[in-house]
C-alpha positions as a printed Julia matrix, in Angstrom:
79×3 Matrix{Float64}:
 -17.71  -214.1    6.48
 -18.88  -211.05   8.56
 -16.06  -208.87   9.99
 -16.78  -206.44  12.6
 -14.46  -203.76  13.39
 -14.42  -202.35  17.21
 -13.04  -198.93  17.87
 -12.23  -198.07  21.35
 -12.99  -194.4   21.98
 -10.16  -192.54  24.11
 -10.09  -189.25  25.56
  -8.0   -186.51  23.9
  -6.23  -186.11  27.18
  -2.68  -187.95  27.52
  -2.14  -190.4   30.33
   1.44  -189.18  30.84
   0.64  -185.64  31.48
  -2.12  -186.79  33.97
   0.63  -189.15  35.67
   2.98  -186.18  35.94
   0.29  -183.96  37.42
  -0.63  -186.44  39.93
   2.86  -186.85  41.06
   2.97  -183.17  41.83
   0.31  -183.95  44.59
   3.12  -185.34  46.63
   4.87  -182.09  46.85
   1.65  -180.08  47.66
  -0.06  -179.67  44.68
  -3.05  -182.11  44.76
  -5.8   -182.26  42.32
  -4.0   -180.93  39.3
  -4.68  -184.12  37.25
  -8.32  -183.6   37.97
  -8.21  -179.96  36.68
  -6.42  -181.35  33.49
  -9.17  -183.96  32.73
 -12.14  -181.51  33.38
 -13.1   -182.68  36.63
 -12.99  -179.53  38.34
 -15.1   -180.01  41.52
 -12.97  -183.1   42.54
  -9.71  -181.13  41.6
 -10.7   -178.16  44.0
 -11.45  -180.77  46.65
  -8.09  -182.38  46.3
  -6.45  -179.13  46.31
  -7.84  -178.2   49.37
  -7.4   -181.54  51.39
  -3.99  -182.38  49.74
  -5.47  -185.03  47.87
  -7.45  -186.45  50.65
  -4.01  -186.55  52.8
  -2.37  -188.34  49.87
  -4.56  -191.42  50.28
  -6.66  -190.06  47.02
  -3.51  -189.31  45.17
  -2.09  -192.67  46.0
  -5.37  -194.42  44.67
  -5.48  -192.09  41.62
  -1.73  -193.02  40.77
  -2.64  -196.82  41.1
  -5.7   -195.83  38.36
  -3.51  -193.88  36.12
  -0.64  -196.33  35.65
  -2.68  -199.34  34.27
  -4.99  -196.95  32.27
  -8.22  -197.06  34.26
  -8.6   -193.43  34.93
 -11.03  -191.3   33.07
 -11.75  -187.89  32.1
 -14.85  -185.81  32.69
 -16.86  -187.63  29.98
 -15.93  -190.88  31.17
 -13.45  -191.8   28.43
 -10.19  -193.52  29.5
  -6.99  -191.37  28.71
  -4.81  -191.69  25.59
  -1.66  -193.93  25.78
């Protein structure tokens, strides 16, 4: 019998930290979660536009909660 083990690669960045930084976007510090995961261009864009006027921050929050938010290398954030 052939047993195949699959390993899911995840980022070394923590989802909880990204969530906290994303929530800071609601008090005027938009984009910090993108700086945290290494996506500096988008982080700067969010910082200058207040998270696309909070619409982008809400969308990112909805991505971070279920675990579909990715770091700069395309890996999902860890736990």
